[in-house]
KEVEX-496654 format. One line per 5 residues: number of its first residue (from 0); for each residue x, y, z of N, C-alpha, C, CB. Coordinates in steps of 0.02 Angstrom, whole numbers. Glycine has a CB too. Example, Ala and Ser with C-alpha at 12.3 -4.5 7.8 and 13.67 -1.06 7.14 Angstrom:
2
0	660 -284 390 615 -225 390 660 -165 390 565 -224 452 ~ 642 -112 354 684 -53 357 645 2 394 704 -30 286
END
This chain:
306
0	-464 915 1176 -421 923 1248 -365 972 1230 -386 845 1281 ~ -339 1010 1278 -288 1058 1270 -226 1041 1311 -315 1124 1287 ~ -170 1050 1288 -107 1028 1318 -64 1090 1309 -74 961 1284 ~ -8 1100 1357 33 1152 1355 99 1137 1350 23 1189 1402 ~ 143 1144 1312 217 1127 1309 248 1177 1353 248 1130 1236
5	297 1153 1411 325 1193 1448 414 1192 1421 305 1168 1525 ~ 445 1233 1458 514 1243 1444 556 1170 1437 543 1290 1502 ~ 532 1125 1474 570 1054 1463 553 1023 1400 553 1001 1519 ~ 498 1051 1376 479 1021 1311 513 1048 1245 406 1029 1303 ~ 546 1110 1260 587 1140 1204 634 1092 1173 626 1198 1227
10	621 1082 1104 681 1040 1054 638 973 1054 778 1027 1094 ~ 582 958 1078 553 899 1057 499 901 1004 527 869 1112 ~ 499 849 953 450 846 902 385 849 922 457 793 867 ~ 335 875 892 275 883 907 239 810 918 246 925 856 ~ 256 751 879 225 682 881 252 648 954 252 634 809
15	317 669 966 352 637 1022 317 665 1087 433 654 1020 ~ 311 731 1081 278 769 1144 217 740 1150 269 849 1138 ~ 162 734 1099 103 696 1112 106 623 1127 64 703 1059 ~ 143 587 1109 148 521 1127 176 518 1208 197 484 1071 ~ 218 557 1226 215 566 1302 169 587 1341 253 599 1321
20	133 630 1311 86 670 1354 21 616 1351 68 757 1319 ~ 14 582 1299 -51 539 1284 -35 463 1266 -92 572 1221 ~ -1 436 1302 22 363 1308 -21 318 1284 34 342 1373 ~ -92 333 1297 -141 279 1281 -154 278 1201 -213 293 1322 ~ -126 321 1170 -138 314 1092 -71 303 1062 -172 380 1057
25	-61 270 1013 -2 243 971 26 307 942 -24 186 909 ~ 82 315 929 124 359 895 99 370 825 193 334 896 ~ 79 305 799 52 317 728 -16 338 727 57 256 684 ~ -69 327 772 -125 368 778 -113 440 792 -164 343 828 ~ -75 458 829 -70 527 844 -36 557 778 -26 540 914
30	2 528 741 36 554 682 -29 572 632 93 495 650 ~ -72 517 627 -136 535 585 -161 581 609 -187 491 576 ~ -179 593 659 -213 657 683 -188 719 665 -215 661 747 ~ -119 721 673 -76 781 664 -92 793 572 21 761 691 ~ -81 738 549 -93 740 466 -164 776 451 -96 655 431
35	-210 740 481 -284 762 460 -313 827 493 -334 704 479 ~ -258 867 526 -284 932 563 -312 928 619 -329 966 531 ~ -312 877 650 -350 862 722 -294 887 780 -370 767 733 ~ -239 912 767 -197 931 806 -176 1003 790 -149 887 806 ~ -190 1054 834 -167 1117 822 -108 1157 868 -225 1151 821
40	-74 1187 847 -18 1225 888 -29 1298 887 54 1211 861 ~ -55 1317 940 -67 1399 948 -119 1403 888 11 1456 936 ~ -165 1364 869 -212 1367 828 -191 1368 755 -248 1417 846 ~ -146 1332 747 -128 1324 672 -110 1250 663 -63 1374 650 ~ -121 1226 607 -90 1164 592 -17 1154 589 -114 1146 537
45	14 1093 612 76 1087 605 99 1013 589 103 1114 661 ~ 159 1008 562 190 938 552 198 897 607 251 941 525 ~ 204 834 598 225 787 663 309 800 684 212 694 638 ~ 339 835 631 412 843 646 413 919 674 463 830 575 ~ 360 955 682 366 1025 709 406 1014 777 288 1063 721
50	452 1063 783 497 1067 850 471 1114 893 572 1087 839 ~ 452 1091 946 434 1140 1009 481 1186 1038 417 1102 1065 ~ 457 1250 1047 499 1306 1081 479 1298 1152 486 1385 1052 ~ 425 1278 1177 409 1278 1248 356 1341 1257 481 1286 1293 ~ 289 1335 1282 248 1381 1295 192 1372 1238 283 1448 1300
55	200 1332 1197 141 1320 1142 80 1293 1176 162 1267 1083 ~ 15 1325 1152 -50 1283 1178 -59 1236 1120 -123 1331 1193 ~ -80 1176 1135 -82 1119 1084 -152 1082 1092 -19 1066 1097 ~ -204 1093 1047 -258 1064 1050 -273 998 1010 -296 1110 1037 ~ -295 961 1048 -310 885 1004 -368 866 1009 -274 823 1023
60	-392 854 939 -477 827 936 -465 754 917 -535 871 868 ~ -481 709 948 -469 641 934 -513 619 892 -468 600 987 ~ -497 569 845 -545 536 801 -570 479 830 -520 519 739 ~ -637 461 805 -664 401 828 -614 338 812 -734 393 795 ~ -607 301 873 -568 243 870 -592 177 834 -555 229 933
65	-546 155 790 -577 97 747 -610 44 800 -514 56 699 ~ -658 4 764 -678 -61 798 -622 -104 826 -714 -104 749 ~ -629 -139 877 -582 -194 892 -593 -261 858 -583 -205 962 ~ -638 -265 812 -657 -326 781 -691 -312 708 -706 -364 831 ~ -656 -332 657 -690 -302 588 -752 -335 586 -649 -316 515
70	-806 -288 552 -869 -317 545 -897 -333 472 -914 -274 579 ~ -931 -368 458 -956 -381 380 -992 -322 364 -1007 -449 366 ~ -970 -304 305 -1013 -239 261 -1033 -262 196 -967 -169 244 ~ -1076 -241 168 -1108 -264 97 -1076 -221 50 -1192 -255 90 ~ -1018 -236 30 -976 -190 -15 -976 -236 -79 -894 -171 18
75	-957 -196 -140 -952 -247 -201 -879 -280 -199 -964 -205 -278 ~ -889 -346 -221 -825 -382 -225 -821 -433 -285 -815 -420 -159 ~ -771 -423 -325 -767 -468 -373 -722 -521 -361 -754 -439 -428 ~ -746 -578 -369 -725 -643 -350 -687 -678 -407 -784 -684 -328 ~ -623 -687 -395 -590 -711 -453 -578 -802 -445 -515 -665 -459
80	-573 -814 -391 -560 -889 -378 -583 -902 -308 -480 -911 -386 ~ -612 -958 -296 -629 -988 -222 -628 -1054 -214 -692 -971 -198 ~ -611 -1086 -155 -617 -1156 -132 -620 -1143 -67 -561 -1207 -151 ~ -647 -1211 -39 -655 -1205 42 -589 -1184 86 -677 -1279 69 ~ -542 -1168 58 -480 -1148 98 -457 -1072 73 -416 -1207 86
85	-462 -1044 7 -439 -987 7 -486 -962 -48 -365 -982 -2 ~ -484 -887 -49 -521 -854 -93 -476 -799 -136 -578 -822 -54 ~ -473 -784 -194 -429 -733 -228 -489 -680 -256 -376 -772 -297 ~ -480 -622 -237 -523 -572 -261 -486 -517 -308 -555 -539 -201 ~ -525 -474 -337 -487 -416 -383 -498 -354 -342 -520 -404 -467
90	-454 -332 -305 -450 -274 -258 -451 -208 -310 -374 -279 -209 ~ -498 -166 -292 -506 -108 -342 -459 -51 -318 -583 -80 -347 ~ -442 -12 -351 -391 47 -323 -440 89 -286 -348 95 -386 ~ -413 111 -223 -445 160 -178 -469 116 -124 -504 203 -212 ~ -469 48 -120 -493 15 -72 -433 -4 -23 -531 -41 -100
95	-447 -2 44 -394 -16 98 -409 -81 98 -398 19 171 ~ -353 -123 115 -369 -199 138 -398 -211 197 -312 -240 143 ~ -366 -172 248 -383 -195 319 -384 -136 353 -334 -246 352 ~ -431 -131 417 -427 -68 460 -371 -33 480 -453 -78 514 ~ -367 8 488 -295 56 510 -320 120 532 -237 73 443
100	-275 169 535 -274 231 545 -315 277 501 -213 245 545 ~ -377 299 525 -411 338 472 -466 289 429 -351 371 421 ~ -461 217 438 -505 173 389 -528 118 444 -459 138 316 ~ -583 143 481 -616 94 508 -658 46 495 -635 109 535 ~ -689 64 423 -733 15 388 -716 36 304 -823 24 415
105	-758 2 280 -758 9 199 -694 -23 186 -761 92 165 ~ -674 -78 210 -600 -113 184 -623 -172 156 -541 -132 243 ~ -567 -200 122 -576 -267 93 -613 -320 146 -502 -295 70 ~ -572 -323 201 -589 -365 251 -667 -360 281 -539 -353 303 ~ -688 -299 274 -764 -299 282 -806 -328 233 -786 -236 286
110	-775 -317 163 -813 -352 108 -816 -420 121 -783 -342 41 ~ -752 -451 124 -738 -527 127 -778 -562 178 -664 -543 142 ~ -790 -527 243 -827 -554 301 -898 -562 276 -824 -506 368 ~ -927 -510 235 -985 -510 208 -1009 -562 166 -988 -461 182 ~ -961 -574 110 -965 -621 60 -963 -706 83 -906 -602 14
115	-900 -700 131 -893 -773 140 -887 -798 212 -833 -795 102 ~ -908 -753 244 -917 -773 327 -847 -779 358 -959 -852 341 ~ -842 -810 410 -786 -824 459 -726 -835 415 -800 -889 508 ~ -671 -796 419 -596 -817 389 -555 -835 439 -557 -761 351 ~ -497 -849 400 -435 -872 449 -420 -817 514 -360 -876 397
120	-414 -853 564 -404 -799 634 -336 -794 663 -448 -824 700 ~ -289 -827 615 -223 -818 624 -194 -745 642 -196 -842 567 ~ -220 -704 594 -198 -634 596 -242 -580 650 -204 -608 518 ~ -291 -616 693 -320 -577 733 -389 -561 711 -282 -525 741 ~ -414 -510 743 -494 -492 727 -494 -442 693 -542 -478 783
125	-458 -402 680 -449 -346 644 -432 -367 563 -390 -304 680 ~ -387 -411 559 -367 -434 486 -371 -497 480 -300 -417 463 ~ -431 -524 486 -447 -593 482 -435 -615 405 -524 -605 506 ~ -393 -672 392 -391 -694 320 -331 -664 285 -457 -674 282 ~ -307 -610 307 -258 -572 271 -180 -600 273 -262 -500 300
130	-151 -622 220 -90 -641 217 -49 -601 192 -84 -691 192 ~ -66 -562 137 -23 -519 104 -69 -448 95 3 -555 32 ~ -36 -398 62 -65 -329 47 -56 -299 -23 -34 -281 93 ~ -99 -260 -30 -88 -215 -86 -95 -139 -66 -138 -233 -142 ~ -50 -108 -95 -74 -36 -71 -130 -8 -85 -37 9 -89
135	-168 42 -59 -226 67 -69 -241 90 -141 -233 115 -24 ~ -195 114 -174 -211 135 -246 -188 74 -299 -168 209 -263 ~ -170 29 -274 -140 -36 -316 -201 -72 -322 -77 -86 -278 ~ -222 -92 -383 -272 -136 -402 -247 -210 -424 -308 -102 -456 ~ -297 -259 -419 -281 -326 -436 -282 -383 -390 -223 -324 -459
140	-252 -437 -411 -267 -514 -372 -236 -496 -297 -217 -593 -414 ~ -282 -527 -249 -250 -532 -181 -297 -590 -155 -252 -456 -131 ~ -254 -636 -124 -268 -698 -99 -282 -693 -21 -209 -746 -115 ~ -339 -724 8 -355 -718 69 -366 -788 93 -411 -673 76 ~ -354 -809 170 -367 -872 180 -434 -881 223 -307 -902 210
145	-458 -937 203 -537 -944 242 -518 -983 305 -606 -994 192 ~ -463 -1026 304 -454 -1069 365 -379 -1061 382 -476 -1148 352 ~ -364 -1074 451 -300 -1071 476 -255 -1112 440 -299 -1087 543 ~ -274 -1166 427 -219 -1208 375 -198 -1172 328 -244 -1270 337 ~ -249 -1141 284 -226 -1107 220 -181 -1052 236 -283 -1079 179
150	-208 -1010 295 -166 -957 310 -86 -980 328 -201 -919 370 ~ -72 -1038 359 -15 -1043 363 22 -1073 313 -7 -1064 411 ~ -12 -1118 269 15 -1124 206 39 -1073 162 -24 -1151 176 ~ -15 -1027 153 -1 -960 112 55 -918 143 -67 -913 108 ~ 60 -910 205 115 -874 243 183 -910 230 98 -872 323
155	188 -975 230 244 -1008 214 266 -1000 146 236 -1072 229 ~ 228 -1003 106 238 -998 28 264 -928 10 169 -1012 -12 ~ 232 -881 47 256 -816 30 328 -799 66 200 -765 50 ~ 339 -825 118 399 -823 156 457 -857 108 387 -864 228 ~ 441 -911 82 503 -955 50 494 -929 -23 495 -1049 57
160	469 -872 -42 468 -848 -111 430 -901 -158 543 -836 -136 ~ 383 -946 -143 356 -995 -188 293 -962 -228 335 -1061 -146 ~ 268 -896 -203 217 -879 -238 241 -833 -295 168 -850 -194 ~ 221 -840 -356 230 -806 -412 178 -738 -413 220 -856 -470 ~ 220 -683 -413 182 -617 -405 202 -564 -471 205 -580 -326
165	153 -573 -520 163 -519 -568 125 -457 -577 159 -544 -623 ~ 151 -417 -586 119 -341 -588 132 -301 -660 158 -292 -524 ~ 93 -258 -682 91 -209 -737 107 -140 -705 18 -208 -774 ~ 161 -99 -734 166 -38 -714 193 10 -772 207 -39 -654 ~ 170 67 -775 190 113 -820 223 156 -782 140 141 -859
170	291 179 -812 331 205 -776 358 272 -823 382 151 -753 ~ 391 330 -784 411 379 -820 489 360 -847 405 444 -776 ~ 500 397 -900 559 384 -936 567 326 -988 605 376 -890 ~ 631 318 -1016 637 270 -1070 678 217 -1020 679 302 -1146 ~ 677 145 -1030 717 107 -982 783 100 -1033 679 29 -953
175	834 92 -995 908 96 -1032 921 26 -1051 975 126 -982 ~ 876 -37 -1022 892 -105 -1041 811 -135 -1036 956 -144 -984 ~ 792 -172 -1085 737 -202 -1084 714 -252 -1027 736 -230 -1139 ~ 768 -266 -990 742 -301 -939 798 -293 -876 728 -379 -964 ~ 784 -306 -823 828 -293 -765 803 -318 -702 839 -223 -757
180	849 -312 -651 847 -342 -584 869 -287 -532 895 -407 -582 ~ 832 -271 -481 837 -226 -433 842 -263 -361 780 -178 -440 ~ 899 -251 -331 911 -287 -271 921 -247 -209 967 -328 -281 ~ 917 -175 -216 926 -143 -164 891 -148 -95 922 -94 -184 ~ 911 -138 -46 865 -147 20 819 -93 22 907 -147 89
185	769 -99 48 718 -61 74 703 -29 142 677 -91 63 ~ 703 29 150 690 61 232 643 109 229 754 99 269 ~ 625 129 280 583 185 295 629 254 278 558 181 376 ~ 592 290 240 635 361 223 635 393 284 602 415 163 ~ 695 417 309 710 440 363 677 520 361 786 431 371
190	679 555 311 655 617 309 575 622 288 700 655 263 ~ 546 582 239 472 577 230 445 507 254 452 590 153 ~ 422 509 313 406 445 340 353 413 309 391 448 405 ~ 319 445 262 252 407 235 280 360 176 188 465 203 ~ 340 370 164 366 324 101 431 285 122 386 372 30
195	454 233 74 500 194 79 542 229 29 482 123 71 ~ 629 195 50 668 209 6 719 161 -8 690 262 19 ~ 735 152 -70 800 96 -91 866 125 -88 797 66 -170 ~ 868 192 -76 948 225 -77 974 228 -20 957 297 -102 ~ 971 185 28 1010 191 92 1047 119 88 959 204 165
200	1101 96 116 1139 47 120 1104 -2 171 1205 70 137 ~ 1057 28 221 1027 -27 263 956 -30 238 1031 -13 344 ~ 919 -89 270 852 -102 262 851 -175 248 821 -59 208 ~ 783 -194 230 766 -260 222 776 -285 140 689 -266 249 ~ 797 -338 140 814 -369 66 757 -368 26 838 -444 66
205	767 -353 -39 708 -347 -80 727 -364 -150 677 -277 -75 ~ 682 -396 -192 702 -416 -256 648 -397 -306 717 -488 -258 ~ 668 -356 -355 614 -339 -402 644 -345 -484 588 -259 -383 ~ 608 -376 -521 626 -392 -585 588 -371 -639 631 -452 -590 ~ 601 -332 -686 555 -310 -730 584 -321 -806 538 -237 -713
210	521 -322 -852 529 -329 -923 487 -277 -959 511 -400 -944 ~ 525 -247 -1008 486 -184 -1041 448 -235 -1092 542 -112 -1083 ~ 375 -217 -1090 326 -232 -1137 312 -192 -1196 273 -236 -1105 ~ 323 -119 -1184 299 -82 -1239 326 -11 -1216 216 -89 -1251 ~ 371 13 -1262 407 83 -1247 371 138 -1285 486 85 -1271
215	354 197 -1249 329 257 -1279 388 313 -1266 253 278 -1244 ~ 374 377 -1296 421 421 -1311 452 444 -1228 385 485 -1361 ~ 400 445 -1182 431 459 -1123 411 419 -1062 422 524 -1112 ~ 386 365 -1074 343 327 -1035 370 252 -1050 265 342 -1055 ~ 364 207 -1007 382 137 -1006 330 86 -982 439 130 -964
220	306 39 -1017 258 -4 -1003 299 -64 -983 210 -14 -1059 ~ 284 -85 -907 327 -150 -891 284 -196 -864 386 -141 -841 ~ 320 -269 -876 295 -321 -834 345 -321 -759 301 -397 -880 ~ 319 -340 -707 368 -335 -638 355 -395 -604 355 -270 -584 ~ 406 -434 -579 400 -487 -542 426 -465 -479 431 -545 -570
225	402 -482 -424 443 -483 -356 442 -546 -329 416 -436 -301 ~ 505 -546 -296 528 -600 -256 510 -597 -185 598 -605 -261 ~ 494 -526 -154 480 -515 -88 426 -477 -93 531 -487 -50 ~ 405 -451 -38 352 -413 -31 350 -366 28 301 -452 -31 ~ 395 -311 13 403 -263 62 367 -206 52 466 -246 70
230	348 -161 91 300 -99 87 327 -58 29 298 -52 161 ~ 276 -42 -9 293 -1 -80 351 -20 -123 308 72 -65 ~ 366 -93 -114 423 -107 -147 423 -91 -218 437 -172 -138 ~ 394 -107 -266 388 -85 -328 393 -14 -347 334 -106 -347 ~ 362 32 -307 365 92 -306 432 122 -293 323 110 -267
235	450 103 -234 524 131 -213 579 105 -255 543 113 -138 ~ 581 36 -270 631 24 -317 631 38 -396 642 -36 -309 ~ 572 54 -416 582 88 -480 589 161 -479 528 73 -524 ~ 576 199 -434 586 278 -419 667 277 -410 539 311 -340 ~ 694 229 -382 764 225 -362 809 225 -427 776 158 -317
240	768 197 -479 814 211 -543 802 265 -576 812 163 -592 ~ 753 311 -548 732 371 -594 675 356 -635 786 392 -639 ~ 636 297 -616 576 287 -661 508 284 -625 583 223 -700 ~ 485 342 -585 438 326 -538 368 303 -572 429 388 -492 ~ 329 260 -541 258 245 -575 216 300 -590 216 202 -534
245	189 300 -658 148 359 -681 85 372 -616 110 337 -765 ~ 80 429 -603 26 448 -548 55 447 -480 -36 398 -547 ~ 112 423 -472 127 406 -404 169 472 -375 170 334 -402 ~ 137 524 -354 157 577 -330 211 577 -267 100 606 -317 ~ 196 534 -229 240 517 -181 306 497 -184 217 479 -156
250	313 472 -238 384 451 -262 416 487 -321 382 379 -281 ~ 382 549 -336 418 597 -384 382 600 -452 495 573 -396 ~ 327 568 -461 293 573 -523 251 629 -523 255 515 -538 ~ 237 663 -597 211 734 -592 136 721 -592 236 786 -656 ~ 102 766 -565 19 756 -560 -12 741 -622 -21 820 -535
255	19 774 -679 -14 753 -740 29 757 -796 -72 791 -753 ~ 14 730 -857 58 715 -912 25 758 -965 65 636 -930 ~ 54 802 -997 29 838 -1059 5 804 -1112 76 876 -1085 ~ -60 820 -1133 -87 792 -1199 -122 714 -1163 -11 781 -1269 ~ -123 694 -1101 -156 642 -1090 -213 653 -1035 -110 593 -1076
260	-252 606 -1031 -300 620 -983 -275 609 -895 -362 571 -1004 ~ -317 651 -859 -293 635 -785 -306 564 -766 -330 681 -732 ~ -250 534 -725 -250 462 -715 -300 452 -649 -169 432 -703 ~ -284 483 -603 -334 485 -535 -305 435 -487 -418 462 -552 ~ -249 398 -508 -217 347 -463 -160 337 -501 -257 280 -448
265	-109 289 -462 -45 274 -503 -56 202 -532 27 277 -454 ~ -14 202 -583 -24 141 -633 26 84 -610 -7 164 -715 ~ -5 45 -567 14 -10 -553 -46 -60 -524 69 3 -511 ~ -37 -125 -558 -88 -174 -561 -56 -241 -542 -121 -175 -630 ~ -78 -275 -504 -70 -348 -474 -104 -394 -532 -112 -358 -392
270	-72 -410 -591 -95 -441 -641 -108 -521 -629 -50 -425 -692 ~ -58 -557 -586 -63 -620 -598 -34 -657 -528 -24 -636 -666 ~ -52 -696 -488 -33 -736 -440 -41 -802 -442 -55 -718 -394 ~ 11 -836 -429 11 -902 -427 36 -941 -366 45 -918 -479 ~ -11 -989 -336 -1 -1004 -263 -28 -1076 -258 -41 -950 -211
275	-26 -1110 -196 -48 -1175 -185 -103 -1167 -124 17 -1225 -168 ~ -161 -1211 -134 -207 -1208 -88 -220 -1272 -70 -262 -1175 -106 ~ -223 -1290 14 -236 -1344 38 -288 -1390 14 -243 -1333 91 ~ -333 -1362 -29 -390 -1385 -61 -376 -1421 -131 -436 -1328 -69 ~ -315 -1409 -163 -300 -1429 -230 -230 -1441 -231 -320 -1379 -281
280	-229 -1502 -281 -145 -1531 -283 -106 -1486 -334 -137 -1621 -314 ~ -131 -1453 -378 -95 -1422 -414 -96 -1339 -399 -115 -1444 -478 ~ -43 -1307 -437 -44 -1242 -418 -89 -1199 -455 18 -1217 -423 ~ -124 -1143 -416 -169 -1114 -445 -151 -1052 -466 -219 -1114 -410 ~ -167 -1027 -541 -145 -957 -545 -213 -917 -568 -78 -949 -601
285	-212 -856 -545 -270 -817 -551 -247 -756 -579 -308 -807 -487 ~ -274 -726 -626 -270 -653 -654 -320 -615 -651 -255 -648 -717 ~ -297 -550 -657 -350 -494 -662 -339 -454 -719 -351 -448 -603 ~ -390 -441 -752 -380 -390 -819 -366 -325 -794 -447 -383 -870 ~ -332 -280 -839 -310 -218 -827 -375 -185 -810 -269 -188 -884
290	-397 -134 -761 -455 -101 -758 -460 -45 -799 -468 -85 -697 ~ -516 -41 -817 -540 16 -869 -502 61 -878 -596 50 -856 ~ -507 112 -803 -462 173 -808 -390 167 -830 -459 204 -743 ~ -359 108 -820 -281 95 -835 -287 90 -911 -244 20 -797 ~ -332 38 -925 -332 17 -1000 -340 70 -1050 -387 -31 -1014
295	-391 114 -1023 -415 191 -1065 -349 233 -1069 -482 246 -1016 ~ -309 242 -1011 -250 281 -1003 -202 249 -1072 -213 269 -916 ~ -186 196 -1063 -137 146 -1102 -157 167 -1178 -153 54 -1084 ~ -223 150 -1194 -254 165 -1254 -242 237 -1283 -323 154 -1244 ~ -247 292 -1237 -243 354 -1263 -170 364 -1273 -275 405 -1220
300	-122 336 -1236 -51 329 -1243 -24 316 -1308 -31 279 -1203 ~ -64 268 -1334 -48 228 -1393 -76 273 -1447 -78 152 -1393 ~ -142 299 -1441 -164 342 -1498 -115 414 -1505 -248 361 -1484 ~ -90 436 -1443 -42 488 -1448 23 486 -1488 -25 499 -1390 ~ 44 414 -1481 95 398 -1516 85 396 -1593 117 341 -1492
305	30 370 -1613 19 357 -1678 18 298 -1719 51 387 -1700
END
């Protein structure tokens, strides 16, 4: 479809103009189309923040809309724990947890539905069973609810900070202290909307604690415990201290490290999760081993150190 901006549109952001002209599509969907090159201004790609002058010809090539209901897909899935109420799996890096802009299938939800059948309905038909998430490039333990009672129980545990969440992270720089606690609030970055920031006075409360496991010349290997589950929390909090996660270019890490193999993802892994299931009287602890690509990178780092 082709739209034309007139003089009254001068000064508007491109995404705001599109949202007004195409209200049937969400702003986030329109922004994803802009980012993927499906929106052209006078035949050229542009950012969502592009300011219209008026008179531009804007062409939009919509992407296929995601399904209204997640469907089972036969995808590889490593199960770490299961009972009649919950299942804990080892999410690989690169897999999206549930359908969203640009990801209609191939998600963890699709895999869970294939392996386990119906899941909790509390979060709707596109996110059945999902109580918490991991970023696409973060690997490790994720727990899902098979029943509504389990979903409500897990949601309450996460809300009340009763779930122990332990991560492993390799970050740039040498830590000034062997352990620390970060409590800066987290909010959406006002300039780069694809990331979060912990450098503003406003935002949602967040708690991250870290402990140094191993120190290298220019990198630090950490165990990280989070008390809250904000979007990009560990990545934003550590970057705010000047220690971005290795491989995390969105938060300032370099694309490559001299003398080391290319990582291909960022070094953040959900190592351990402790929670309660309605099916069991005692707390359940589930652990995920460090993936081969991260273990190999760590070994190369140790060999370089000698």
